N, C-alpha and C positions, 0 to 999 in steps of 0.2 A: 401832691396827693390831694384829691378833691374830697372835701368834707361835706357829707350830705346831712343837712339839717332835717331833723324829724322830731315828732312828738310821740310820746308813749302814753296812751290813755289806759287807765285801769279802773274798773268799776267795783265799788264796794257798796253794799246795801246796808242801811242802818235802821234800827228802831231806836230804842234808847241806848243801844250798843251795836257794835258791828256784828251782823248776823249772816251775811251772805256775800261771797265774792268769788274770784277765780279759783281759789284753793278748794272751797267747799263744793263748787260746781264740778271741778275735776274729780274730787273724791267721790261724789255722788255718781258721776258717769262711770267710774271704775266699779263701784258697787253694783251698778246696774248691769255692767258687762260680766263681772266676776261672781256676783251673788254672794259676796262676802266682804265685810268691812275689813277683816284681817288681810285678805288678799288685795283689796284696794289699797290699804296702807302700804303693803309690801311693794305694790306696783309704783307707788309714789316715793319709795324709800323713806317712809314715815313709820315711826313706832306706832303700834296698834293703840297704845294708850293715848298718844297724841291725836290719832284719827278719831278715837272715841270722844275725846275732849272737844275737838273741832265740831263734830256732829252735835254733841250735847249742847254746846254753847250756841250753835246756830238754831237748834230747836227751841232753846230757852228764849232767845231773842225774837224769833218769829212767832212763837206761841203755838206751834204745832209740830207733830212728828214728821221727820224726813225719812226714817227707816222703820220698817217693821221686821222684826227678827224672828227666826224659827230656831229654837235651840235643840241641840242633840238629834236623836232619832236615827233612823236607818241611813239617811244621807248626810248626817253630821251637822245639820242646821245650816244657817246662812242668813242673809239679809236681802230685803227687797225694798225698792223705793216706794214710798206712799204716793198716792195720786197728787197730793200737795207738793211733794218734792219734784215730781215730773212737771207740774205747773210752774214751779219756781225756776227750774232749769230752762224751760222753754221761754218763759218771760225774760229771764236774765240774758239768754242768748239773743233774743230778738232786740232787747234794749241795747245790748252791747254792739250789735251789728249796725243798728241805726245811729248810735252815738259815734261809732268809728267812722261811718260814712260821712256824717255831718262834720266831725272833727277833722277828717282829711281835707274836705273841701274848705273849711274855715282856715285851716293851717296854710293851705296853698295860697289862699287869698291874702291872708295876713302877713305871711313871710315871703311873698313873691319877690320882694326886693333883694333877698339874700343872694340869689344867683347872679345878680347884676353887680354885686360888690366884688372888686378885684381882690383876690386872696393872695396873701404872701405868707411865707413860712415864718412863724414866730416861735422862737425858742424860749422856754421858761428857764430862768437861772436856777442852777442847783441850789437847794436849800430854800428857795423862794416858796412862799405859801400863798401866792396870789391866785 
């Protein structure tokens, strides 16, 4: 069995606290698509209270609103992304794409030796914690 060596990069953005990352970005994308934080949370199998907390913490860390809400009314209300939220998603996606492209190239260069090493099956002893 050939084992493929790979890296998994994940980007989180901080101020004095973690405020933006893959989870927040995905939640915002769902809100944009579904026009509802509750529906976005459901799409991610997340409790509405957890989604609200994620957005609230991100807004507190960033210092600006990510969502504008419309309550009640004929259509039952909903949520929309602010212009700043759209800017954050766009910048985050651009940054991640560039970082992954650079990371892939750097990984290939740095770990090029791996494929030249003869592999052998190594069994871990039961009960071993190595």
